[in-house]
C-alpha positions in Angstrom: 240.4 6.8 0.9 237.2 6.8 -1.0 234.2 5.2 0.3 231.2 4.2 -2.2 228.3 3.1 -0.3 226.5 0.3 -2.1 222.9 0.4 -2.1 220.8 -2.9 -1.7 220.4 -4.6 -4.9 222.5 -2.0 -7.0 224.4 -3.2 -9.9 228.1 -3.4 -9.1 229.1 -2.0 -12.5 226.9 1.1 -11.6 228.7 1.5 -8.2 232.2 0.9 -10.1 231.0 3.8 -12.4 230.1 6.1 -9.3 233.7 5.0 -7.8 235.4 6.3 -10.9 233.6 9.2 -11.3 234.4 10.2 -7.6 238.0 9.3 -8.3 238.4 11.5 -11.4 236.7 14.5 -9.1 239.5 14.2 -6.6 242.3 15.0 -8.9 244.6 12.3 -7.7 246.0 11.3 -10.9 246.4 14.6 -11.9 248.4 15.3 -8.7 250.6 12.1 -9.1 251.4 13.2 -12.7 252.3 16.5 -11.5 254.9 15.3 -8.8 256.6 13.0 -11.1 259.0 15.9 -12.0 259.9 19.1 -10.2 259.0 22.3 -11.8 260.4 25.7 -10.7 257.9 28.2 -9.3 259.0 30.7 -11.8 258.0 28.3 -14.5 254.7 27.4 -12.9 253.9 31.1 -12.7 254.9 32.0 -16.2 252.5 28.9 -17.6 249.7 30.2 -15.4 250.0 33.6 -17.0 250.3 32.3 -20.5 247.1 30.2 -19.8 245.1 33.4 -18.4 246.6 35.4 -21.6 245.1 32.9 -23.9 241.8 32.5 -22.1 241.4 36.4 -22.1 242.2 36.3 -25.9 239.6 33.9 -26.4 237.0 35.8 -24.5 238.0 39.1 -26.3 237.5 37.3 -29.8 234.1 36.0 -28.7 232.8 39.7 -27.6 233.7 40.9 -31.2 
């Protein structure tokens, strides 16, 4: 559970913005979306390797 201490005289909009930012950083929504359907470990590994290859390719292009 997220707790956002509200300071004396603080605007509620500002506190709400702090809450939303903190909520995004926890990654709760990404985790829930990821759990909506099961993906096999081999598929997850393959996607992770493909992502690493893509990023490495971008870095290699940047060096040239």
